[in-house]
Every structure is written in structure tokens, then in C-alpha cells.
C-alpha positions as CSV (number, residue, x, y, z in Angstrom):
1,X,-4.2,21.4,-3.3
2,X,-1.2,20.1,-5.2
3,X,-2.2,21.7,-8.5
4,X,-2.0,25.2,-7.0
5,X,1.4,24.6,-5.3
6,X,4.4,26.6,-6.5
7,X,6.4,23.8,-8.2
8,X,7.0,22.6,-11.7
9,X,4.2,20.8,-13.6
10,X,6.1,17.4,-13.9
11,X,6.5,17.2,-10.1
12,X,2.9,18.2,-9.5
13,X,1.7,15.4,-11.9
14,X,3.9,12.8,-10.2
15,X,2.7,13.8,-6.8
16,X,-1.0,13.7,-7.8
17,X,-0.4,10.2,-9.3
18,X,1.3,9.1,-6.1
19,X,-1.7,10.4,-4.1
20,X,-4.1,8.5,-6.4
21,X,-2.2,5.3,-5.8
22,X,-2.5,5.8,-2.1
23,X,-6.2,6.7,-2.3
24,X,-6.8,3.6,-4.4
25,X,-4.9,1.5,-1.9
26,X,-6.8,2.9,1.1
27,X,-10.3,2.7,-0.5
28,X,-9.4,-0.9,-1.6
29,X,-8.6,-1.9,2.0
30,X,-11.7,-0.1,3.3
31,X,-14.0,-1.7,0.8
32,X,-12.5,-5.1,1.5
33,X,-13.0,-4.7,5.2
34,X,-16.4,-2.9,5.3
35,X,-18.0,-3.5,1.9
36,X,-20.9,-6.0,2.1
37,X,-23.9,-7.0,0.1
38,X,-23.5,-4.3,-2.5
39,X,-22.7,-1.5,-0.1
40,X,-19.2,-0.1,0.2
41,X,-17.8,2.7,2.2
42,X,-18.6,6.4,1.9
43,X,-16.7,7.7,-1.1
44,X,-15.1,11.1,-1.1
45,X,-13.0,12.3,-4.0
46,X,-12.7,16.0,-3.1
47,X,-11.4,17.7,0.1
48,X,-14.1,18.4,2.6
49,X,-14.5,20.0,6.0
50,X,-14.8,17.2,8.7
51,X,-18.3,18.5,9.5
52,X,-19.3,17.5,5.9
53,X,-18.3,13.9,6.4
54,X,-21.9,12.7,6.6
55,X,-22.4,10.6,3.5
56,X,-23.9,7.2,3.8
57,X,-22.4,4.1,2.2
58,X,-21.7,4.3,-1.5
59,X,-22.5,1.3,-3.7
60,X,-19.6,-1.2,-3.5
61,X,-19.3,-1.2,-7.3
62,X,-18.8,2.6,-7.3
63,X,-15.9,2.3,-4.8
64,X,-14.3,-0.4,-6.9
65,X,-14.7,1.7,-10.0
66,X,-13.0,4.7,-8.2
67,X,-10.1,2.5,-7.0
68,X,-9.6,1.2,-10.6
69,X,-9.9,4.7,-12.1
70,X,-7.4,6.2,-9.6
71,X,-4.9,3.4,-10.3
72,X,-5.4,3.7,-14.1
73,X,-4.8,7.5,-13.9
74,X,-1.5,6.8,-12.0
75,X,-0.4,4.2,-14.5
76,X,-1.1,6.6,-17.4
77,X,0.9,9.4,-15.8
78,X,4.2,9.7,-17.7
79,X,6.0,11.4,-14.7
80,X,5.4,8.5,-12.4
81,X,8.5,6.2,-12.5
82,X,8.1,2.5,-13.2
83,X,9.4,1.5,-9.9
84,X,11.1,2.7,-6.7
85,X,13.6,-0.1,-6.3
86,X,16.4,1.3,-4.2
87,X,14.2,4.4,-4.0
88,X,13.1,6.6,-1.3
89,X,10.0,4.7,-0.3
90,X,7.6,6.2,-2.8
91,X,5.2,4.4,-5.1
92,X,5.7,3.8,-8.8
93,X,3.7,2.3,-11.7
94,X,4.6,-1.2,-10.6
95,X,2.7,-0.6,-7.3
96,X,-0.2,0.8,-9.2
97,X,-0.3,-2.3,-11.5
98,X,-0.1,-4.6,-8.5
99,X,-2.9,-2.9,-6.7
100,X,-5.1,-2.6,-9.8
101,X,-4.5,-6.3,-10.5
102,X,-5.7,-7.0,-7.0
103,X,-8.8,-4.9,-7.5
104,X,-9.5,-6.7,-10.8
105,X,-9.0,-10.0,-9.0
106,X,-11.5,-9.1,-6.2
107,X,-14.0,-7.9,-8.8
108,X,-13.6,-11.1,-10.8
109,X,-12.1,-9.5,-13.9
110,X,-9.6,-12.3,-14.1
111,X,-8.1,-11.6,-17.5
112,X,-7.4,-8.0,-16.6
113,X,-5.8,-9.1,-13.3
114,X,-3.5,-11.5,-15.1
115,X,-2.4,-8.7,-17.5
116,X,-1.7,-6.3,-14.7
117,X,0.2,-8.8,-12.7
118,X,2.4,-9.4,-15.8
119,X,3.0,-5.7,-16.1
120,X,4.4,-5.6,-12.5
121,X,7.3,-7.7,-13.8
122,X,7.8,-5.4,-16.7
123,X,8.2,-2.5,-14.3
124,X,11.3,-4.2,-12.9
125,X,10.0,-6.2,-10.0
126,X,10.8,-9.8,-9.5
127,X,11.3,-12.4,-6.7
128,X,14.5,-11.8,-4.7
129,X,17.1,-14.4,-5.5
130,X,17.9,-15.5,-1.9
131,X,14.9,-15.8,0.4
132,X,17.0,-16.2,3.5
133,X,18.5,-12.8,2.9
134,X,15.3,-11.0,1.9
135,X,14.5,-9.8,5.4
136,X,17.9,-8.3,6.2
137,X,18.1,-4.6,6.5
138,X,20.5,-4.4,3.6
139,X,17.9,-5.8,1.2
140,X,15.0,-3.8,2.4
141,X,14.7,-1.9,-0.9
142,X,15.2,-4.8,-3.3
143,X,13.3,-5.7,-6.5
144,X,10.8,-7.8,-4.6
145,X,9.6,-5.0,-2.4
146,X,6.7,-3.3,-4.3
147,X,5.1,-1.3,-1.6
148,X,6.4,-2.1,1.9
149,X,6.5,-0.3,5.2
150,X,10.2,0.4,5.7
151,X,11.9,-0.2,9.0
152,X,13.4,2.9,10.3
153,X,15.2,2.6,13.6
154,X,14.3,5.3,16.2
155,X,16.4,6.1,19.2
156,X,14.0,4.3,21.5
157,X,14.6,1.0,19.7
158,X,11.0,0.5,18.6
159,X,11.4,1.0,14.8
160,X,8.9,3.4,13.3
161,X,6.0,4.8,15.2
162,X,3.7,3.2,12.7
163,X,5.1,-0.2,13.6
164,X,5.0,0.6,17.3
165,X,1.4,1.8,17.4
166,X,-0.3,-0.1,14.6
167,X,1.1,-3.6,15.2
168,X,-0.8,-6.3,17.1
169,X,-1.5,-5.8,20.8
170,X,-0.7,-8.8,23.0
171,X,-2.1,-9.1,26.5
172,X,-0.8,-11.3,29.2
173,X,2.4,-12.4,27.4
174,X,4.6,-14.7,29.5
175,X,7.4,-12.1,29.8
176,X,5.2,-8.9,30.0
177,X,1.9,-7.6,31.1
178,X,1.1,-6.9,27.4
179,X,2.5,-4.2,25.1
180,X,2.6,-3.0,21.5
181,X,4.5,-5.2,19.1
182,X,4.9,-7.9,21.8
183,X,4.7,-10.8,19.3
184,X,5.8,-14.1,20.7
185,X,7.7,-16.0,18.0
186,X,8.8,-19.6,18.5
187,X,12.5,-20.4,18.3
188,X,11.8,-22.6,15.3
189,X,10.5,-19.7,13.3
190,X,13.4,-17.5,14.3
191,X,15.8,-20.2,13.2
192,X,14.2,-20.2,9.7
193,X,15.2,-16.6,9.3
194,X,18.7,-16.7,10.6
């Protein structure tokens, strides 16, 4: 319902482009996980009532075509910034190019994938200069982070709710009866990141 919102047209266009990047990302993941033997996931491109969510699987090629179209639309939107380096955690054209390159790679359109991955660098992204410092909070919004889940400390010490509830579940850990984000890391791995 963004087109009918009371805001300026440039902001509306940017928000629609951001939504298309996110829709492309989520349909890509769904198709990767559940697409098999020519069948993809049910494809919806318009808002519906939950009771109308009764479609069968769409052809896998149709889902990939929609992913590529959504990302192409976002790339072609002049109000979408090239990147969000040091930004507020939103997507930019660099993320759209990276995702579309991945979609091209998965669909075996290799030349197009190479071209899109090259565009990611043109959008301002590059490898961080000091790998040991990459995972420090101060470098969370650096030029290597194209589309990352940002760590936001909450008063309960768990990071963001997404990290708390969507991380791996570990049962029977040595120091706990099992809990969310109870990932047992060896001291050798910890020392690599210190």
C-alpha cells in the first residue's frame, strides 16, 4: 500500500524498490530450500487475505523470473542509493546486484552473474582491509557488509530478538540443558577472532 501513502514520490519509489529487494531475497531463499524438479514455491505478488493463500506450487522458473525481475526493478530505481555503507541497515543497489548475481548463478546464467558481481564493487563495496577487525562492533557497517543482520544489544543481553529466536537450538550442551543461541565454540576458534 506504499503508492497510496501520504509521502513524497521519491521516498515512495525508494521504499517500493527496497521491498522488491526483500521480496526477491525471500523468494530466492524459499526457492532454494523448497524448489525441486521444476516446481518452486507458491508465488504471490499482490497482497491477499490469508484465507486466499491456497495456491499450489508455481513453476520453479517462474519464481526465478520474478526474483530477477524484482531485483532488476530495484536496480533501475533512481531513488535507491548505491549502498548503505555506514547507513541505517537498509538495502541499496549493491545488495540488489549481489542477490541478482546469485540468482543468475543458480539459474546457470554465468555471464550475467559475473557482470552483476562486478557491479557490486562499483556500488562501493569491497573486502574489509583487516579481517581480524571485521567482526568488531565498530566495523559492523563497513564496506564489506552488503546485507547483514546487525547486532543490536538489548537490555537482557541476548542481542536482537531475531538472533535470539532464529539462531540454532542446542540440546544437551555441557553447561546447559539446551537453549537458544547456545553455540559451543572451541577456544581455538575464539582465539582466531581475538
